[in-house]
PyMOL Python script that loads the backbone (N, CA, C, O; Angstrom):
from pymol import cmd

cmd.read_pdbstr("""\
ATOM      1  N   MET A   1      32.216   0.363 -27.598  1.00  0.00           N
ATOM      2  CA  MET A   1      31.357  -0.261 -28.617  1.00  0.00           C
ATOM      3  C   MET A   1      29.970  -0.477 -28.037  1.00  0.00           C
ATOM      4  O   MET A   1      29.797  -0.996 -26.934  1.00  0.00           O
ATOM      5  N   ARG A   2      29.056  -0.085 -28.771  1.00  0.00           N
ATOM      6  CA  ARG A   2      27.627  -0.252 -28.223  1.00  0.00           C
ATOM      7  C   ARG A   2      27.179  -1.688 -28.320  1.00  0.00           C
ATOM      8  O   ARG A   2      27.362  -2.380 -29.321  1.00  0.00           O
ATOM      9  N   GLN A   3      26.565  -2.105 -27.187  1.00  0.00           N
ATOM     10  CA  GLN A   3      26.080  -3.577 -27.078  1.00  0.00           C
ATOM     11  C   GLN A   3      24.599  -3.671 -27.558  1.00  0.00           C
ATOM     12  O   GLN A   3      23.770  -2.855 -27.157  1.00  0.00           O
ATOM     13  N   PRO A   4      24.291  -4.628 -28.381  1.00  0.00           N
ATOM     14  CA  PRO A   4      22.965  -4.751 -28.800  1.00  0.00           C
ATOM     15  C   PRO A   4      22.106  -5.197 -27.646  1.00  0.00           C
ATOM     16  O   PRO A   4      22.572  -5.800 -26.680  1.00  0.00           O
ATOM     17  N   SER A   5      20.831  -4.879 -27.779  1.00  0.00           N
ATOM     18  CA  SER A   5      19.816  -5.233 -26.715  1.00  0.00           C
ATOM     19  C   SER A   5      18.672  -5.928 -27.357  1.00  0.00           C
ATOM     20  O   SER A   5      18.545  -5.914 -28.582  1.00  0.00           O
ATOM     21  N   ARG A   6      17.837  -6.535 -26.577  1.00  0.00           N
ATOM     22  CA  ARG A   6      16.727  -7.273 -27.109  1.00  0.00           C
ATOM     23  C   ARG A   6      15.454  -6.753 -26.354  1.00  0.00           C
ATOM     24  O   ARG A   6      15.529  -6.396 -25.178  1.00  0.00           O
ATOM     25  N   ILE A   7      14.353  -6.723 -27.025  1.00  0.00           N
ATOM     26  CA  ILE A   7      13.102  -6.389 -26.417  1.00  0.00           C
ATOM     27  C   ILE A   7      12.540  -7.500 -25.597  1.00  0.00           C
ATOM     28  O   ILE A   7      12.417  -8.591 -26.153  1.00  0.00           O
ATOM     29  N   ARG A   8      12.200  -7.378 -24.410  1.00  0.00           N
ATOM     30  CA  ARG A   8      11.569  -8.329 -23.495  1.00  0.00           C
ATOM     31  C   ARG A   8      10.173  -8.047 -23.243  1.00  0.00           C
ATOM     32  O   ARG A   8       9.605  -8.490 -22.245  1.00  0.00           O
ATOM     33  N   ASP A   9       9.590  -7.317 -24.121  1.00  0.00           N
ATOM     34  CA  ASP A   9       8.181  -6.752 -23.941  1.00  0.00           C
ATOM     35  C   ASP A   9       7.184  -7.776 -23.406  1.00  0.00           C
ATOM     36  O   ASP A   9       7.024  -8.822 -24.034  1.00  0.00           O
ATOM     37  N   PRO A  10       6.528  -7.546 -22.323  1.00  0.00           N
ATOM     38  CA  PRO A  10       6.897  -6.650 -21.209  1.00  0.00           C
ATOM     39  C   PRO A  10       7.576  -7.382 -20.143  1.00  0.00           C
ATOM     40  O   PRO A  10       7.418  -6.947 -19.003  1.00  0.00           O
ATOM     41  N   LEU A  11       8.281  -8.383 -20.307  1.00  0.00           N
ATOM     42  CA  LEU A  11       8.930  -9.241 -19.320  1.00  0.00           C
ATOM     43  C   LEU A  11      10.006  -8.400 -18.615  1.00  0.00           C
ATOM     44  O   LEU A  11      10.818  -7.753 -19.277  1.00  0.00           O
ATOM     45  N   GLY A  12      10.013  -8.409 -17.235  1.00  0.00           N
ATOM     46  CA  GLY A  12      11.030  -7.812 -16.481  1.00  0.00           C
ATOM     47  C   GLY A  12      10.570  -6.643 -15.697  1.00  0.00           C
ATOM     48  O   GLY A  12      11.242  -6.221 -14.755  1.00  0.00           O
ATOM     49  N   ALA A  13       9.416  -6.091 -16.063  1.00  0.00           N
ATOM     50  CA  ALA A  13       8.899  -4.867 -15.280  1.00  0.00           C
ATOM     51  C   ALA A  13       7.397  -4.945 -15.281  1.00  0.00           C
ATOM     52  O   ALA A  13       6.779  -5.680 -16.052  1.00  0.00           O
ATOM     53  N   THR A  14       6.818  -4.140 -14.367  1.00  0.00           N
ATOM     54  CA  THR A  14       5.410  -3.920 -14.314  1.00  0.00           C
ATOM     55  C   THR A  14       5.155  -2.428 -14.262  1.00  0.00           C
ATOM     56  O   THR A  14       5.749  -1.684 -13.481  1.00  0.00           O
ATOM     57  N   VAL A  15       4.269  -2.040 -15.106  1.00  0.00           N
ATOM     58  CA  VAL A  15       3.896  -0.632 -15.197  1.00  0.00           C
ATOM     59  C   VAL A  15       2.414  -0.497 -15.027  1.00  0.00           C
ATOM     60  O   VAL A  15       1.679  -1.079 -15.825  1.00  0.00           O
ATOM     61  N   GLN A  16       1.917   0.216 -14.062  1.00  0.00           N
ATOM     62  CA  GLN A  16       0.475   0.571 -13.819  1.00  0.00           C
ATOM     63  C   GLN A  16       0.322   1.972 -14.143  1.00  0.00           C
ATOM     64  O   GLN A  16       1.039   2.834 -13.634  1.00  0.00           O
ATOM     65  N   GLY A  17      -0.693   2.248 -15.067  1.00  0.00           N
ATOM     66  CA  GLY A  17      -0.969   3.572 -15.422  1.00  0.00           C
ATOM     67  C   GLY A  17      -2.297   3.675 -16.133  1.00  0.00           C
ATOM     68  O   GLY A  17      -3.030   2.691 -16.237  1.00  0.00           O
ATOM     69  N   GLY A  18      -2.603   4.824 -16.608  1.00  0.00           N
ATOM     70  CA  GLY A  18      -3.914   5.074 -17.325  1.00  0.00           C
ATOM     71  C   GLY A  18      -3.991   4.318 -18.631  1.00  0.00           C
ATOM     72  O   GLY A  18      -3.090   3.574 -19.020  1.00  0.00           O
ATOM     73  N   LYS A  19      -5.155   4.555 -19.311  1.00  0.00           N
ATOM     74  CA  LYS A  19      -5.379   3.833 -20.580  1.00  0.00           C
ATOM     75  C   LYS A  19      -4.511   4.211 -21.746  1.00  0.00           C
ATOM     76  O   LYS A  19      -4.445   3.477 -22.733  1.00  0.00           O
ATOM     77  N   ASP A  20      -3.825   5.370 -21.654  1.00  0.00           N
ATOM     78  CA  ASP A  20      -2.919   5.710 -22.767  1.00  0.00           C
ATOM     79  C   ASP A  20      -1.474   5.432 -22.491  1.00  0.00           C
ATOM     80  O   ASP A  20      -0.595   5.832 -23.254  1.00  0.00           O
ATOM     81  N   ILE A  21      -1.206   4.701 -21.332  1.00  0.00           N
ATOM     82  CA  ILE A  21       0.196   4.321 -21.054  1.00  0.00           C
ATOM     83  C   ILE A  21       0.464   3.000 -21.723  1.00  0.00           C
ATOM     84  O   ILE A  21      -0.359   2.084 -21.701  1.00  0.00           O
ATOM     85  N   ARG A  22       1.668   2.920 -22.336  1.00  0.00           N
ATOM     86  CA  ARG A  22       2.222   1.695 -22.980  1.00  0.00           C
ATOM     87  C   ARG A  22       3.722   1.608 -22.521  1.00  0.00           C
ATOM     88  O   ARG A  22       4.366   2.618 -22.236  1.00  0.00           O
ATOM     89  N   TYR A  23       4.200   0.432 -22.470  1.00  0.00           N
ATOM     90  CA  TYR A  23       5.687   0.215 -22.186  1.00  0.00           C
ATOM     91  C   TYR A  23       6.270  -1.034 -22.830  1.00  0.00           C
ATOM     92  O   TYR A  23       5.625  -2.024 -23.173  1.00  0.00           O
ATOM     93  N   SER A  24       7.612  -0.842 -22.948  1.00  0.00           N
ATOM     94  CA  SER A  24       8.478  -1.985 -23.425  1.00  0.00           C
ATOM     95  C   SER A  24       9.730  -2.088 -22.484  1.00  0.00           C
ATOM     96  O   SER A  24      10.211  -1.118 -21.900  1.00  0.00           O
ATOM     97  N   VAL A  25      10.178  -3.308 -22.405  1.00  0.00           N
ATOM     98  CA  VAL A  25      11.405  -3.593 -21.538  1.00  0.00           C
ATOM     99  C   VAL A  25      12.445  -4.038 -22.470  1.00  0.00           C
ATOM    100  O   VAL A  25      12.165  -4.800 -23.396  1.00  0.00           O
ATOM    101  N   PHE A  26      13.685  -3.581 -22.261  1.00  0.00           N
ATOM    102  CA  PHE A  26      14.819  -3.965 -23.032  1.00  0.00           C
ATOM    103  C   PHE A  26      15.887  -4.491 -22.100  1.00  0.00           C
ATOM    104  O   PHE A  26      16.040  -3.998 -20.982  1.00  0.00           O
ATOM    105  N   LYS A  27      16.655  -5.527 -22.569  1.00  0.00           N
ATOM    106  CA  LYS A  27      17.737  -6.136 -21.819  1.00  0.00           C
ATOM    107  C   LYS A  27      18.862  -6.379 -22.855  1.00  0.00           C
ATOM    108  O   LYS A  27      18.593  -6.688 -24.016  1.00  0.00           O
ATOM    109  N   ARG A  28      20.073  -6.239 -22.425  1.00  0.00           N
ATOM    110  CA  ARG A  28      21.273  -6.487 -23.285  1.00  0.00           C
ATOM    111  C   ARG A  28      21.380  -7.985 -23.538  1.00  0.00           C
ATOM    112  O   ARG A  28      20.938  -8.815 -22.743  1.00  0.00           O
ATOM    113  N   PHE A  29      21.978  -8.287 -24.665  1.00  0.00           N
ATOM    114  CA  PHE A  29      22.146  -9.714 -25.035  1.00  0.00           C
ATOM    115  C   PHE A  29      23.156 -10.440 -24.157  1.00  0.00           C
ATOM    116  O   PHE A  29      23.100 -11.665 -24.052  1.00  0.00           O
ATOM    117  N   ASN A  30      24.090  -9.710 -23.515  1.00  0.00           N
ATOM    118  CA  ASN A  30      25.048 -10.314 -22.634  1.00  0.00           C
ATOM    119  C   ASN A  30      24.373 -10.832 -21.421  1.00  0.00           C
ATOM    120  O   ASN A  30      23.829 -10.056 -20.636  1.00  0.00           O
ATOM    121  N   LYS A  31      24.387 -12.156 -21.230  1.00  0.00           N
ATOM    122  CA  LYS A  31      23.524 -12.759 -20.111  1.00  0.00           C
ATOM    123  C   LYS A  31      24.118 -12.374 -18.745  1.00  0.00           C
ATOM    124  O   LYS A  31      23.408 -12.452 -17.742  1.00  0.00           O
ATOM    125  N   ASP A  32      25.462 -11.940 -18.666  1.00  0.00           N
ATOM    126  CA  ASP A  32      25.911 -11.503 -17.390  1.00  0.00           C
ATOM    127  C   ASP A  32      25.585 -10.085 -17.074  1.00  0.00           C
ATOM    128  O   ASP A  32      25.795  -9.701 -15.923  1.00  0.00           O
ATOM    129  N   ASP A  33      25.096  -9.257 -17.959  1.00  0.00           N
ATOM    130  CA  ASP A  33      24.685  -7.913 -17.736  1.00  0.00           C
ATOM    131  C   ASP A  33      23.274  -7.963 -17.327  1.00  0.00           C
ATOM    132  O   ASP A  33      22.429  -8.426 -18.093  1.00  0.00           O
ATOM    133  N   ARG A  34      22.961  -7.493 -16.110  1.00  0.00           N
ATOM    134  CA  ARG A  34      21.557  -7.525 -15.510  1.00  0.00           C
ATOM    135  C   ARG A  34      20.843  -6.202 -15.798  1.00  0.00           C
ATOM    136  O   ARG A  34      19.757  -5.985 -15.260  1.00  0.00           O
ATOM    137  N   SER A  35      21.358  -5.381 -16.554  1.00  0.00           N
ATOM    138  CA  SER A  35      20.844  -4.010 -16.845  1.00  0.00           C
ATOM    139  C   SER A  35      19.427  -4.186 -17.595  1.00  0.00           C
ATOM    140  O   SER A  35      19.270  -4.989 -18.515  1.00  0.00           O
ATOM    141  N   LEU A  36      18.490  -3.406 -17.132  1.00  0.00           N
ATOM    142  CA  LEU A  36      17.202  -3.423 -17.765  1.00  0.00           C
ATOM    143  C   LEU A  36      16.830  -1.882 -18.120  1.00  0.00           C
ATOM    144  O   LEU A  36      17.232  -0.957 -17.413  1.00  0.00           O
ATOM    145  N   ALA A  37      16.095  -1.702 -19.177  1.00  0.00           N
ATOM    146  CA  ALA A  37      15.530  -0.321 -19.432  1.00  0.00           C
ATOM    147  C   ALA A  37      13.982  -0.515 -19.650  1.00  0.00           C
ATOM    148  O   ALA A  37      13.568  -1.444 -20.342  1.00  0.00           O
ATOM    149  N   CYS A  38      13.247   0.270 -19.120  1.00  0.00           N
ATOM    150  CA  CYS A  38      11.808   0.338 -19.359  1.00  0.00           C
ATOM    151  C   CYS A  38      11.441   1.691 -20.024  1.00  0.00           C
ATOM    152  O   CYS A  38      11.663   2.762 -19.459  1.00  0.00           O
ATOM    153  N   VAL A  39      10.901   1.600 -21.186  1.00  0.00           N
ATOM    154  CA  VAL A  39      10.425   2.804 -21.844  1.00  0.00           C
ATOM    155  C   VAL A  39       8.987   2.952 -21.803  1.00  0.00           C
ATOM    156  O   VAL A  39       8.257   2.174 -22.416  1.00  0.00           O
ATOM    157  N   VAL A  40       8.500   4.008 -21.041  1.00  0.00           N
ATOM    158  CA  VAL A  40       7.107   4.203 -20.806  1.00  0.00           C
ATOM    159  C   VAL A  40       6.636   5.366 -21.658  1.00  0.00           C
ATOM    160  O   VAL A  40       7.238   6.440 -21.652  1.00  0.00           O
ATOM    161  N   VAL A  41       5.545   5.140 -22.398  1.00  0.00           N
ATOM    162  CA  VAL A  41       5.016   6.165 -23.356  1.00  0.00           C
ATOM    163  C   VAL A  41       3.622   6.591 -22.965  1.00  0.00           C
ATOM    164  O   VAL A  41       2.820   5.740 -22.583  1.00  0.00           O
ATOM    165  N   ASN A  42       3.306   7.821 -23.039  1.00  0.00           N
ATOM    166  CA  ASN A  42       1.945   8.400 -22.859  1.00  0.00           C
ATOM    167  C   ASN A  42       1.438   8.714 -24.270  1.00  0.00           C
ATOM    168  O   ASN A  42       1.896   9.698 -24.851  1.00  0.00           O
ATOM    169  N   PHE A  43       0.533   7.945 -24.844  1.00  0.00           N
ATOM    170  CA  PHE A  43      -0.020   8.186 -26.111  1.00  0.00           C
ATOM    171  C   PHE A  43      -1.227   9.216 -26.144  1.00  0.00           C
ATOM    172  O   PHE A  43      -1.777   9.570 -27.186  1.00  0.00           O
ATOM    173  N   GLY A  44      -1.548   9.624 -24.956  1.00  0.00           N
ATOM    174  CA  GLY A  44      -2.787  10.527 -24.742  1.00  0.00           C
ATOM    175  C   GLY A  44      -2.520  11.918 -25.000  1.00  0.00           C
ATOM    176  O   GLY A  44      -1.412  12.342 -25.328  1.00  0.00           O
ATOM    177  N   ASP A  45      -3.623  12.671 -24.836  1.00  0.00           N
ATOM    178  CA  ASP A  45      -3.536  14.170 -25.061  1.00  0.00           C
ATOM    179  C   ASP A  45      -3.512  14.894 -23.713  1.00  0.00           C
ATOM    180  O   ASP A  45      -3.636  16.118 -23.693  1.00  0.00           O
ATOM    181  N   SER A  46      -3.359  14.188 -22.581  1.00  0.00           N
ATOM    182  CA  SER A  46      -3.241  14.866 -21.309  1.00  0.00           C
ATOM    183  C   SER A  46      -2.218  14.163 -20.514  1.00  0.00           C
ATOM    184  O   SER A  46      -1.915  13.016 -20.842  1.00  0.00           O
ATOM    185  N   PRO A  47      -1.611  14.771 -19.428  1.00  0.00           N
ATOM    186  CA  PRO A  47      -0.663  14.056 -18.622  1.00  0.00           C
ATOM    187  C   PRO A  47      -1.214  12.832 -18.011  1.00  0.00           C
ATOM    188  O   PRO A  47      -2.400  12.794 -17.683  1.00  0.00           O
ATOM    189  N   GLU A  48      -0.356  11.743 -17.825  1.00  0.00           N
ATOM    190  CA  GLU A  48      -0.768  10.475 -17.196  1.00  0.00           C
ATOM    191  C   GLU A  48       0.229  10.085 -16.139  1.00  0.00           C
ATOM    192  O   GLU A  48       1.421  10.374 -16.240  1.00  0.00           O
ATOM    193  N   GLN A  49      -0.276   9.431 -15.135  1.00  0.00           N
ATOM    194  CA  GLN A  49       0.452   8.963 -14.074  1.00  0.00           C
ATOM    195  C   GLN A  49       0.865   7.443 -14.390  1.00  0.00           C
ATOM    196  O   GLN A  49       0.099   6.688 -14.990  1.00  0.00           O
ATOM    197  N   ALA A  50       2.059   7.077 -13.967  1.00  0.00           N
ATOM    198  CA  ALA A  50       2.483   5.662 -14.096  1.00  0.00           C
ATOM    199  C   ALA A  50       3.405   5.247 -13.002  1.00  0.00           C
ATOM    200  O   ALA A  50       4.287   6.026 -12.640  1.00  0.00           O
ATOM    201  N   ASP A  51       3.269   4.111 -12.464  1.00  0.00           N
ATOM    202  CA  ASP A  51       4.198   3.496 -11.465  1.00  0.00           C
ATOM    203  C   ASP A  51       4.954   2.325 -12.110  1.00  0.00           C
ATOM    204  O   ASP A  51       4.368   1.408 -12.685  1.00  0.00           O
ATOM    205  N   VAL A  52       6.309   2.407 -11.982  1.00  0.00           N
ATOM    206  CA  VAL A  52       7.192   1.421 -12.591  1.00  0.00           C
ATOM    207  C   VAL A  52       7.889   0.592 -11.523  1.00  0.00           C
ATOM    208  O   VAL A  52       8.456   1.132 -10.572  1.00  0.00           O
ATOM    209  N   ARG A  53       7.839  -0.775 -11.697  1.00  0.00           N
ATOM    210  CA  ARG A  53       8.608  -1.622 -10.821  1.00  0.00           C
ATOM    211  C   ARG A  53       9.381  -2.661 -11.727  1.00  0.00           C
ATOM    212  O   ARG A  53       8.839  -3.136 -12.725  1.00  0.00           O
ATOM    213  N   PHE A  54      10.517  -2.960 -11.391  1.00  0.00           N
ATOM    214  CA  PHE A  54      11.318  -4.044 -12.053  1.00  0.00           C
ATOM    215  C   PHE A  54      11.095  -5.304 -11.235  1.00  0.00           C
ATOM    216  O   PHE A  54      11.248  -5.283 -10.014  1.00  0.00           O
ATOM    217  N   ASP A  55      10.716  -6.459 -11.927  1.00  0.00           N
ATOM    218  CA  ASP A  55      10.493  -7.718 -11.325  1.00  0.00           C
ATOM    219  C   ASP A  55      11.729  -8.114 -10.473  1.00  0.00           C
ATOM    220  O   ASP A  55      12.863  -8.059 -10.948  1.00  0.00           O
ATOM    221  N   ARG A  56      11.480  -8.511  -9.220  1.00  0.00           N
ATOM    222  CA  ARG A  56      12.549  -8.996  -8.307  1.00  0.00           C
ATOM    223  C   ARG A  56      13.698  -8.091  -8.193  1.00  0.00           C
ATOM    224  O   ARG A  56      14.814  -8.546  -7.942  1.00  0.00           O
ATOM    225  N   GLU A  57      13.483  -6.788  -8.367  1.00  0.00           N
ATOM    226  CA  GLU A  57      14.669  -5.750  -8.279  1.00  0.00           C
ATOM    227  C   GLU A  57      14.110  -4.652  -7.395  1.00  0.00           C
ATOM    228  O   GLU A  57      12.929  -4.309  -7.435  1.00  0.00           O
ATOM    229  N   GLY A  58      14.988  -4.140  -6.627  1.00  0.00           N
ATOM    230  CA  GLY A  58      14.826  -2.921  -5.912  1.00  0.00           C
ATOM    231  C   GLY A  58      15.951  -1.997  -6.138  1.00  0.00           C
ATOM    232  O   GLY A  58      16.721  -2.146  -7.087  1.00  0.00           O
ATOM    233  N   GLY A  59      16.062  -1.007  -5.242  1.00  0.00           N
ATOM    234  CA  GLY A  59      17.253  -0.073  -5.402  1.00  0.00           C
ATOM    235  C   GLY A  59      17.040   1.112  -6.252  1.00  0.00           C
ATOM    236  O   GLY A  59      15.897   1.526  -6.447  1.00  0.00           O
ATOM    237  N   GLN A  60      18.065   1.677  -6.766  1.00  0.00           N
ATOM    238  CA  GLN A  60      17.988   2.878  -7.485  1.00  0.00           C
ATOM    239  C   GLN A  60      18.029   2.627  -9.048  1.00  0.00           C
ATOM    240  O   GLN A  60      18.550   1.655  -9.595  1.00  0.00           O
ATOM    241  N   VAL A  61      17.412   3.638  -9.638  1.00  0.00           N
ATOM    242  CA  VAL A  61      17.321   3.601 -11.097  1.00  0.00           C
ATOM    243  C   VAL A  61      17.571   5.049 -11.639  1.00  0.00           C
ATOM    244  O   VAL A  61      17.426   6.047 -10.933  1.00  0.00           O
ATOM    245  N   ASP A  62      17.937   5.079 -12.875  1.00  0.00           N
ATOM    246  CA  ASP A  62      18.089   6.421 -13.592  1.00  0.00           C
ATOM    247  C   ASP A  62      16.797   6.644 -14.311  1.00  0.00           C
ATOM    248  O   ASP A  62      16.201   5.693 -14.817  1.00  0.00           O
ATOM    249  N   VAL A  63      16.347   7.862 -14.374  1.00  0.00           N
ATOM    250  CA  VAL A  63      15.078   8.263 -15.085  1.00  0.00           C
ATOM    251  C   VAL A  63      15.560   9.348 -16.020  1.00  0.00           C
ATOM    252  O   VAL A  63      16.217  10.306 -15.613  1.00  0.00           O
ATOM    253  N   ALA A  64      15.189   9.160 -17.386  1.00  0.00           N
ATOM    254  CA  ALA A  64      15.564  10.099 -18.335  1.00  0.00           C
ATOM    255  C   ALA A  64      14.286  10.451 -19.197  1.00  0.00           C
ATOM    256  O   ALA A  64      13.535   9.560 -19.595  1.00  0.00           O
ATOM    257  N   ALA A  65      14.082  11.736 -19.456  1.00  0.00           N
ATOM    258  CA  ALA A  65      12.934  12.172 -20.216  1.00  0.00           C
ATOM    259  C   ALA A  65      13.371  13.417 -21.037  1.00  0.00           C
ATOM    260  O   ALA A  65      14.215  14.200 -20.601  1.00  0.00           O
ATOM    261  N   PRO A  66      12.746  13.572 -22.275  1.00  0.00           N
ATOM    262  CA  PRO A  66      13.144  14.691 -23.109  1.00  0.00           C
ATOM    263  C   PRO A  66      12.803  16.021 -22.368  1.00  0.00           C
ATOM    264  O   PRO A  66      11.775  16.112 -21.698  1.00  0.00           O
ATOM    265  N   PHE A  67      13.647  17.004 -22.495  1.00  0.00           N
ATOM    266  CA  PHE A  67      13.461  18.335 -21.936  1.00  0.00           C
ATOM    267  C   PHE A  67      13.473  18.361 -20.426  1.00  0.00           C
ATOM    268  O   PHE A  67      13.068  19.363 -19.838  1.00  0.00           O
ATOM    269  N   GLN A  68      13.936  17.269 -19.750  1.00  0.00           N
ATOM    270  CA  GLN A  68      14.005  17.301 -18.345  1.00  0.00           C
ATOM    271  C   GLN A  68      15.440  16.794 -17.913  1.00  0.00           C
ATOM    272  O   GLN A  68      16.047  16.052 -18.686  1.00  0.00           O
ATOM    273  N   SER A  69      15.960  17.137 -16.801  1.00  0.00           N
ATOM    274  CA  SER A  69      17.172  16.748 -16.327  1.00  0.00           C
ATOM    275  C   SER A  69      17.078  15.329 -15.863  1.00  0.00           C
ATOM    276  O   SER A  69      16.075  14.950 -15.259  1.00  0.00           O
ATOM    277  N   ASP A  70      18.118  14.495 -16.129  1.00  0.00           N
ATOM    278  CA  ASP A  70      18.160  13.167 -15.666  1.00  0.00           C
ATOM    279  C   ASP A  70      18.156  13.103 -14.187  1.00  0.00           C
ATOM    280  O   ASP A  70      18.652  14.040 -13.561  1.00  0.00           O
ATOM    281  N   ARG A  71      17.629  12.060 -13.553  1.00  0.00           N
ATOM    282  CA  ARG A  71      17.666  11.929 -12.042  1.00  0.00           C
ATOM    283  C   ARG A  71      17.754  10.482 -11.684  1.00  0.00           C
ATOM    284  O   ARG A  71      17.436   9.585 -12.465  1.00  0.00           O
ATOM    285  N   THR A  72      18.203  10.288 -10.457  1.00  0.00           N
ATOM    286  CA  THR A  72      18.306   8.954  -9.927  1.00  0.00           C
ATOM    287  C   THR A  72      17.336   8.887  -8.757  1.00  0.00           C
ATOM    288  O   THR A  72      17.331   9.734  -7.863  1.00  0.00           O
ATOM    289  N   VAL A  73      16.495   7.815  -8.805  1.00  0.00           N
ATOM    290  CA  VAL A  73      15.456   7.644  -7.766  1.00  0.00           C
ATOM    291  C   VAL A  73      15.415   6.230  -7.234  1.00  0.00           C
ATOM    292  O   VAL A  73      16.092   5.351  -7.768  1.00  0.00           O
ATOM    293  N   THR A  74      14.651   5.996  -6.216  1.00  0.00           N
ATOM    294  CA  THR A  74      14.612   4.588  -5.631  1.00  0.00           C
ATOM    295  C   THR A  74      13.242   3.953  -6.101  1.00  0.00           C
ATOM    296  O   THR A  74      12.182   4.578  -6.059  1.00  0.00           O
ATOM    297  N   LEU A  75      13.360   2.706  -6.533  1.00  0.00           N
ATOM    298  CA  LEU A  75      12.135   1.861  -6.877  1.00  0.00           C
ATOM    299  C   LEU A  75      11.236   1.766  -5.781  1.00  0.00           C
ATOM    300  O   LEU A  75      11.678   1.740  -4.633  1.00  0.00           O
ATOM    301  N   PRO A  76       9.903   1.706  -6.044  1.00  0.00           N
ATOM    302  CA  PRO A  76       9.252   1.909  -7.279  1.00  0.00           C
ATOM    303  C   PRO A  76       9.195   3.327  -7.615  1.00  0.00           C
ATOM    304  O   PRO A  76       9.278   4.192  -6.744  1.00  0.00           O
ATOM    305  N   VAL A  77       9.046   3.606  -8.934  1.00  0.00           N
ATOM    306  CA  VAL A  77       9.044   4.981  -9.509  1.00  0.00           C
ATOM    307  C   VAL A  77       7.719   5.415  -9.827  1.00  0.00           C
ATOM    308  O   VAL A  77       6.995   4.696 -10.515  1.00  0.00           O
ATOM    309  N   HIS A  78       7.307   6.588  -9.367  1.00  0.00           N
ATOM    310  CA  HIS A  78       6.081   7.142  -9.732  1.00  0.00           C
ATOM    311  C   HIS A  78       6.335   8.282 -10.657  1.00  0.00           C
ATOM    312  O   HIS A  78       7.077   9.214 -10.346  1.00  0.00           O
ATOM    313  N   LEU A  79       5.686   8.195 -11.843  1.00  0.00           N
ATOM    314  CA  LEU A  79       6.036   9.174 -12.972  1.00  0.00           C
ATOM    315  C   LEU A  79       4.758   9.969 -13.326  1.00  0.00           C
ATOM    316  O   LEU A  79       3.641   9.459 -13.235  1.00  0.00           O
ATOM    317  N   THR A  80       4.972  11.250 -13.735  1.00  0.00           N
ATOM    318  CA  THR A  80       3.980  11.932 -14.372  1.00  0.00           C
ATOM    319  C   THR A  80       4.475  12.267 -15.817  1.00  0.00           C
ATOM    320  O   THR A  80       5.441  13.013 -15.982  1.00  0.00           O
ATOM    321  N   ILE A  81       3.781  11.692 -16.885  1.00  0.00           N
ATOM    322  CA  ILE A  81       4.372  11.787 -18.167  1.00  0.00           C
ATOM    323  C   ILE A  81       3.432  12.779 -18.940  1.00  0.00           C
ATOM    324  O   ILE A  81       2.212  12.623 -18.972  1.00  0.00           O
ATOM    325  N   PRO A  82       4.070  13.778 -19.542  1.00  0.00           N
ATOM    326  CA  PRO A  82       3.292  14.711 -20.311  1.00  0.00           C
ATOM    327  C   PRO A  82       2.606  14.097 -21.521  1.00  0.00           C
ATOM    328  O   PRO A  82       3.018  12.986 -21.854  1.00  0.00           O
ATOM    329  N   PRO A  83       1.614  14.648 -22.239  1.00  0.00           N
ATOM    330  CA  PRO A  83       0.991  14.135 -23.323  1.00  0.00           C
ATOM    331  C   PRO A  83       1.936  13.824 -24.483  1.00  0.00           C
ATOM    332  O   PRO A  83       2.753  14.678 -24.830  1.00  0.00           O
ATOM    333  N   ARG A  84       1.866  12.690 -25.073  1.00  0.00           N
ATOM    334  CA  ARG A  84       2.696  12.303 -26.314  1.00  0.00           C
ATOM    335  C   ARG A  84       4.233  12.363 -26.021  1.00  0.00           C
ATOM    336  O   ARG A  84       5.034  12.777 -26.859  1.00  0.00           O
ATOM    337  N   ARG A  85       4.585  11.931 -24.796  1.00  0.00           N
ATOM    338  CA  ARG A  85       6.000  11.934 -24.498  1.00  0.00           C
ATOM    339  C   ARG A  85       6.289  10.562 -23.846  1.00  0.00           C
ATOM    340  O   ARG A  85       5.420   9.714 -23.643  1.00  0.00           O
ATOM    341  N   LEU A  86       7.527  10.437 -23.555  1.00  0.00           N
ATOM    342  CA  LEU A  86       8.073   9.203 -23.044  1.00  0.00           C
ATOM    343  C   LEU A  86       9.050   9.388 -21.962  1.00  0.00           C
ATOM    344  O   LEU A  86       9.668  10.449 -21.872  1.00  0.00           O
ATOM    345  N   VAL A  87       9.238   8.370 -21.093  1.00  0.00           N
ATOM    346  CA  VAL A  87      10.306   8.344 -20.081  1.00  0.00           C
ATOM    347  C   VAL A  87      11.012   6.968 -20.067  1.00  0.00           C
ATOM    348  O   VAL A  87      10.378   5.915 -20.142  1.00  0.00           O
ATOM    349  N   VAL A  88      12.279   7.028 -19.974  1.00  0.00           N
ATOM    350  CA  VAL A  88      13.051   5.805 -19.843  1.00  0.00           C
ATOM    351  C   VAL A  88      13.625   5.696 -18.453  1.00  0.00           C
ATOM    352  O   VAL A  88      14.252   6.594 -17.890  1.00  0.00           O
ATOM    353  N   VAL A  89      13.321   4.379 -17.901  1.00  0.00           N
ATOM    354  CA  VAL A  89      13.780   4.090 -16.526  1.00  0.00           C
ATOM    355  C   VAL A  89      14.804   2.954 -16.707  1.00  0.00           C
ATOM    356  O   VAL A  89      14.499   1.911 -17.286  1.00  0.00           O
ATOM    357  N   VAL A  90      16.052   3.191 -16.184  1.00  0.00           N
ATOM    358  CA  VAL A  90      17.123   2.269 -16.430  1.00  0.00           C
ATOM    359  C   VAL A  90      17.621   1.701 -15.100  1.00  0.00           C
ATOM    360  O   VAL A  90      17.975   2.493 -14.227  1.00  0.00           O
ATOM    361  N   LYS A  91      17.672   0.397 -14.890  1.00  0.00           N
ATOM    362  CA  LYS A  91      18.174  -0.301 -13.753  1.00  0.00           C
ATOM    363  C   LYS A  91      19.541  -0.931 -14.192  1.00  0.00           C
ATOM    364  O   LYS A  91      19.582  -1.784 -15.078  1.00  0.00           O
ATOM    365  N   LYS A  92      20.623  -0.496 -13.562  1.00  0.00           N
ATOM    366  CA  LYS A  92      21.921  -0.941 -13.974  1.00  0.00           C
ATOM    367  C   LYS A  92      22.404  -2.085 -13.032  1.00  0.00           C
ATOM    368  O   LYS A  92      23.502  -2.612 -13.212  1.00  0.00           O
TER     369      LYS A  92
END
""", "prot")
cmd.dss("prot")
cmd.show_as("cartoon", "prot")
cmd.util.cbc("prot")
cmd.orient("prot")
């Protein structure tokens, strides 16, 4: 069964990027579940760079983006986001 989540925008993560980068952070309603997801969007017409960090968290995260293979990387994450696309970074 799918668990509902709540937007914590932008609590829980820090994203540094260009002027066209925006992000939102999501957390499950279950207080015992520490999973976080950060959705980073490039609203611009050219590729943008973004660095993602989860507050007080280190370790590995899963990175998913349309038309790319999912990958697991270590925080902090350095992303190159194509124009008008998004990337989802998940900390379990």
